[in-house]
C-alpha positions in Angstrom: 130.0 65.0 11.8 127.7 66.4 14.4 128.5 70.1 14.6 126.8 73.1 12.9 127.4 73.5 9.2 127.6 76.8 7.4 126.4 75.2 4.1 124.8 71.9 3.2 124.0 71.0 -0.4 121.4 68.3 -0.9 121.4 66.1 -4.0 119.2 63.3 -5.1 122.2 61.5 -6.6 126.0 61.6 -6.6 127.1 64.4 -9.1 123.9 66.6 -8.6 125.8 69.0 -6.4 128.8 69.2 -8.7 126.6 69.9 -11.8 125.1 73.0 -10.2 127.1 74.4 -7.3 130.6 72.9 -7.2 132.0 76.4 -7.3 130.0 77.5 -4.3 131.3 74.5 -2.3 134.9 75.1 -3.4 134.6 78.7 -2.3 133.2 77.7 1.0 136.1 75.3 1.6 138.6 78.0 0.7 137.1 80.5 3.1 137.3 78.0 6.0 133.5 77.4 6.2 132.0 74.1 7.3 130.4 72.7 4.1 129.1 69.3 3.1 127.2 67.4 0.4 124.4 65.1 1.4 123.4 62.6 -1.3 120.0 61.1 -0.8 120.8 58.0 -2.8 123.8 56.2 -4.3 122.4 56.5 -7.8 122.2 52.7 -8.2 119.5 52.9 -10.9 121.6 55.0 -13.2 122.1 53.8 -16.8 125.9 54.0 -16.6 128.3 53.0 -13.9 127.8 50.9 -10.8 126.9 52.3 -7.3 130.4 51.4 -6.2 132.0 53.3 -9.1 129.8 56.3 -8.4 130.7 56.2 -4.7 134.4 56.3 -5.6 133.8 59.2 -8.0 131.7 61.1 -5.5 134.4 60.9 -2.8 137.1 62.0 -5.3 134.9 65.0 -6.3 134.3 65.9 -2.7 138.1 65.7 -2.1 138.7 68.1 -5.0 136.2 70.6 -3.6 137.5 70.2 -0.1 134.2 69.3 1.5 132.8 66.3 3.3 130.2 64.0 1.6 127.5 62.0 3.3 125.0 59.5 1.9 121.5 58.9 3.4 121.2 55.7 1.3 117.6 56.1 0.3 116.4 53.8 -2.6 117.2 55.5 -5.9 114.1 56.2 -7.9 111.9 54.8 -5.1 112.1 57.2 -2.2 108.9 59.1 -1.5 107.8 62.1 0.6 106.1 59.9 3.2 107.0 60.2 6.9 109.5 57.3 6.9 111.8 59.1 4.5 111.1 62.6 5.9 112.1 61.6 9.5 115.3 60.1 8.2 116.2 63.4 6.5 114.9 65.4 9.5 117.2 63.4 11.8 120.2 64.2 9.5 119.3 67.9 9.4 119.1 68.0 13.3 122.5 66.3 13.5 124.3 68.4 10.9 122.5 71.7 11.8 123.1 73.6 8.5 122.7 77.4 8.6 122.1 77.5 4.8 120.6 74.6 2.9 120.7 74.3 -0.9 118.1 72.0 -2.5 117.6 70.4 -5.9 115.4 72.3 -8.4 111.6 72.3 -7.8 111.0 71.8 -11.5 113.2 69.4 -13.3 112.9 66.7 -15.9 114.1 64.1 -13.4 111.4 63.1 -11.0 113.9 62.3 -8.2 115.1 66.0 -8.3 111.6 67.3 -8.0 110.7 64.9 -5.2 114.0 65.6 -3.4 113.2 69.4 -3.4 109.8 68.8 -1.8 111.2 66.2 0.7 114.1 68.5 1.7 111.9 71.5 2.1 109.3 69.7 4.3 112.0 67.9 6.3 113.8 71.3 7.0 110.6 72.8 8.3 109.5 69.9 10.4 113.0 69.4 11.9 112.4 72.7 13.7 109.3 71.6 15.5 110.2 70.7 19.1 107.3 68.3 19.5 107.8 66.4 16.3 108.8 62.8 17.2 112.2 62.7 15.7 115.7 62.0 17.1 117.9 65.1 17.9 117.3 68.6 19.1 115.1 70.8 16.9 116.8 72.7 14.1 115.7 74.6 11.1 118.1 76.2 8.6 118.2 80.0 8.6 118.0 80.1 4.8 117.1 77.8 2.0 117.9 78.1 -1.7 117.8 75.8 -4.7 119.6 75.2 -7.9 118.4 75.7 -11.5 116.1 73.2 -13.3 113.4 74.2 -15.8 112.2 77.4 -14.0 112.1 80.2 -16.6 112.7 83.1 -14.3 116.0 84.8 -13.7 118.1 83.6 -10.7 117.7 85.5 -7.4 121.5 85.3 -6.7 124.6 85.0 -8.9 127.8 83.9 -7.2 131.2 84.7 -8.8 133.0 81.4 -8.9 135.8 82.5 -11.3 138.5 81.9 -8.7 137.7 78.2 -8.3 136.4 77.4 -11.8 139.1 74.9 -12.8 138.7 73.0 -9.6 134.9 73.1 -9.8 135.1 71.5 -13.3 137.7 69.0 -12.1 135.1 67.8 -9.6 132.5 67.7 -12.3 134.8 65.6 -14.5 135.5 63.2 -11.7 132.2 61.6 -12.6 133.6 59.8 -15.6 131.0 57.1 -15.5 128.3 59.7 -16.0 129.8 62.4 -18.2 132.5 60.8 -20.4 131.7 60.4 -24.1 132.5 56.6 -24.1 131.0 54.9 -27.1 131.2 51.5 -25.4 128.6 52.8 -22.8 124.9 53.3 -23.4 124.1 56.8 -24.7 122.5 59.2 -22.2 121.6 62.9 -22.2 124.2 63.8 -19.6 127.0 62.0 -21.4 126.4 63.9 -24.6 129.0 66.7 -25.2 126.1 69.2 -25.3 125.4 68.6 -21.6 128.9 69.8 -20.5 128.7 72.7 -23.0 125.4 73.6 -21.3 127.1 73.8 -17.9 129.8 76.0 -19.3 127.4 78.1 -21.3 125.1 78.9 -18.4 128.0 79.8 -16.1 129.4 82.1 -18.8 126.0 83.8 -19.3 125.5 84.2 -15.6 129.1 85.5 -15.3 128.3 88.1 -18.0 125.5 89.4 -15.9 127.8 89.8 -12.9 130.7 91.1 -15.1 132.9 88.1 -14.2 134.2 85.1 -16.0 132.1 82.4 -14.4 129.1 82.4 -12.0 126.6 80.0 -10.4 123.0 80.7 -9.8 120.6 80.2 -6.9 116.9 80.7 -6.4 115.1 81.4 -3.2 112.0 82.8 -1.6 111.8 86.6 -1.5 112.9 88.7 0.3 116.3 87.0 0.0 117.1 85.6 3.5 119.8 87.5 5.3 121.8 84.3 6.1 122.0 83.6 2.4 123.2 87.1 1.6 125.8 86.9 4.3 127.1 83.6 2.9 127.4 84.9 -0.6 129.1 88.1 0.7 131.6 86.0 2.6 132.3 83.7 -0.4 133.0 86.7 -2.6 135.2 88.4 -0.1 133.0 91.5 0.1 
């Protein structure tokens, strides 16, 4: 893939995109937009599942959503914000040329998510500098947004994903190694039934604010970038 994307969702691990914005991606696919997921790592340090299992699950989830998935293959838990990793991500941004970039949350209990936000934000900026020594032609996304973590403020945008909700949750459930309540596997926070209920509960709450069944939330710098508003308007058919 080397053409301009309408939407790129960056995740630290396989399943990060599906937890937060699977509906956004499914809508983009249904509207004929060019959308993709870029996982920074293969999640090889995860407590449950192997990297091979998680790769298979990730490809199935992307198939369900109708988007392409790419992996940068940085070391799970050990990537940093130094220039080596930043240039690798900058090179990918210049190759994929996303109009809208969705990042992990800036504040989150998982250190990789926080670090991925900072790395993604810096790489997106520097990728637009013509004189920065990095392969590819300069490119900077027209808009950036990020998913929810531990920030207490209300979302800046709520997207009605009711039309694709069942498919969005099918993509989430494709990650059985991570989310199934399997007593033979080590217990983890995300495998507890409460985690899935939290995904449903937040989407129901945000939907209630939009007067729809299910919604997903995005945060961004203000004023809201026009390219982000145009994307959401397209996805909702307005």
